[in-house]
C-alpha atoms as one frame of an Amber mdcrd trajectory, in Angstrom:
protein
  85.239-195.233 -14.680  84.043-196.423 -11.280  86.884-194.582  -9.508  86.065
-191.358 -11.384  82.408-191.689 -10.409  83.291-192.473  -6.816  81.519-195.869
  -6.997  82.509-199.492  -6.722  82.057-201.922  -9.613  79.214-203.622  -7.694
  77.363-200.292  -7.493  77.378-199.721 -11.291  77.788-202.992 -13.215  74.624
-204.137 -14.983  72.692-200.984 -14.074  71.445-198.227 -16.377  73.623-195.103
 -16.161  71.131-192.879 -14.371  70.273-195.618 -11.867  73.968-196.022 -10.985
  74.454-192.217 -10.944  71.064-190.743 -10.003  72.591-187.306  -9.301  73.699
-187.135 -12.977  70.063-187.176 -14.112  68.662-183.806 -15.080  72.050-182.340
 -15.988  71.560-182.661 -19.761  73.334-185.992 -20.275  70.103-187.802 -21.188
  69.514-185.395 -24.081  73.096-185.766 -25.282  72.933-189.568 -25.227  69.534
-189.604 -26.950  70.893-187.261 -29.629  73.833-189.582 -30.347  71.489-192.603
 -30.486  69.085-190.797 -32.804  71.616-189.244 -35.191  74.633-191.523 -35.020
  76.799-188.406 -34.716  79.408-188.542 -31.926  79.255-185.882 -29.236  82.528
-184.399 -27.937  82.625-182.279 -24.774  85.460-180.323 -23.277  85.423-179.261
 -19.645  81.711-179.956 -19.279  80.710-179.508 -15.618  78.521-181.982 -13.767
  77.639-182.653 -10.162  78.422-186.053  -8.634  78.215-187.513  -5.139  81.686
-188.801  -4.334  83.195-189.814  -1.013  80.102-188.678   0.851  79.866-185.151
  -0.544  78.679-183.477  -3.699  81.435-182.367  -6.128  81.447-180.318  -9.279
  83.422-182.397 -11.747  84.648-181.210 -15.143  84.813-183.732 -17.992  86.374
-184.117 -21.376  84.441-186.912 -23.028  83.231-188.477 -26.259  79.897-190.207
 -26.740  80.701-192.472 -29.696  77.780-194.307 -31.341  78.136-198.098 -31.629
  76.531-199.486 -34.811  75.584-203.131 -35.198  76.340-205.210 -38.297  73.419
-203.574 -40.127  74.616-200.033 -39.279  71.900-199.402 -36.703  73.057-197.577
 -33.566  72.583-199.976 -30.676  74.721-198.401 -28.023  77.192-195.696 -27.118
  80.798-195.981 -26.055  81.910-193.349 -23.588  85.505-192.247 -23.197  85.748
-189.718 -20.373  88.527-187.978 -18.498  88.105-186.034 -15.256  89.814-182.699
 -15.933  88.591-180.976 -12.762  92.082-180.347 -11.415  93.212-178.666 -14.646
  90.028-176.585 -14.880  90.346-175.381 -11.284  94.035-174.566 -11.804  93.164
-172.584 -14.950  90.360-170.778 -13.087  92.834-169.796 -10.357  95.267-168.563
 -13.008  92.510-166.621 -14.776  91.507-164.999 -11.485  95.131-164.110 -10.767
  95.457-162.748 -14.294  92.407-160.532 -13.743  93.800-159.355 -10.409  97.140
-158.595 -12.066  95.391-156.724 -14.873  93.496-154.666 -12.296  96.690-153.993
 -10.340  98.480-153.036 -13.561  95.685-150.636 -14.522  95.833-149.105 -11.039
  99.605-148.730 -11.305  99.272-147.131 -14.741  96.854-144.561 -13.304  99.214
-143.988 -10.371 102.115-143.623 -12.820 100.218-141.029 -14.857  99.313-139.189
 -11.635 102.964-139.298 -10.576 104.085-138.009 -13.963 101.620-135.132 -13.729
 102.752-134.343 -10.174 106.409-134.457 -11.317 105.651-132.086 -14.186 103.915
-129.682 -11.792 106.851-129.910  -9.364 109.339-129.249 -12.186 107.331-126.211
 -13.226 107.202-124.969  -9.618 110.924-125.610  -9.223 111.685-123.639 -12.400
 109.483-120.787 -11.189 111.187-120.812  -7.758 114.648-120.810  -9.355 113.675
-117.768 -11.448 112.274-116.053  -8.358 115.490-116.860  -6.472 117.593-115.396
  -9.276 115.384-112.268  -9.292 115.779-111.941  -5.519 119.567-112.331  -5.820
 119.617-109.564  -8.449 117.419-107.357  -6.286 119.576-107.904  -3.187 122.737
-107.158  -5.170 121.230-104.008  -6.679 119.749-102.908  -3.383 123.002-103.414
  -1.487 124.941-101.586  -4.209 122.394 -98.738  -4.401 122.259 -98.404  -0.622
 126.030 -98.486  -0.148 126.555 -94.822  -1.056 123.768 -93.429   1.175 124.981
 -95.608   4.040 128.506 -94.349   3.555 127.193 -90.755   3.500 125.278 -91.431
   6.707 128.356 -92.980   8.250 130.277 -89.878   7.315 127.655 -87.714   9.009
 127.909 -89.746  12.168 131.680 -89.671  12.090 131.814 -85.845  11.671 130.349
 -84.937  15.112 132.743 -87.368  16.700 135.618 -85.700  14.916 134.418 -82.250
  16.078 134.357 -83.342  19.646 138.069 -83.769  19.476 138.767 -80.413  17.806
 140.012 -77.609  20.041 137.924 -74.453  20.460 139.614 -71.173  21.135 139.468
 -70.159  24.768 139.015 -73.602  26.012 141.603 -75.784  27.394 142.509 -78.820
  25.651 142.067 -81.939  27.665 145.274 -83.641  28.524 146.281 -86.167  25.853
 143.898 -84.694  23.232 145.336 -84.503  19.740 146.171 -81.212  18.149
């Protein structure tokens, strides 16, 4: 117990608890011990925090312990046996894991929101893509129809432009035909 308290045997042997560990006073242990002495009912604590001065600095220490009443031959409670284990390392490790779990839960919630946003954006893009494909098909139909409908007038216009060129080569009476001109 001395090692857990950060004390030597000379510092604690033969001394009342709160004289050997003055920093433990006022943390509720007196009431717990008095309750066990008064009722004879053991007190069991799991991960109970306390503050102790160890190795020259103040530490928060977590304890699992039992205050077990000690009856004399007549059944009167004359003392208390304490069995305590320092579980600070396990508590701190669990606290780190709990914090990481909360961070992961937050990250997961954020990712779920991002996933929903992405799904909505994908749906909107699919709808836009479908609309653009329909518009493209309509434009293809229009271009085909327009080119087909304009083919005949263009051919007629081409024929009109070709006719004056053909007349230029025709021979007029009274005029001489240029050399090499067709008949």
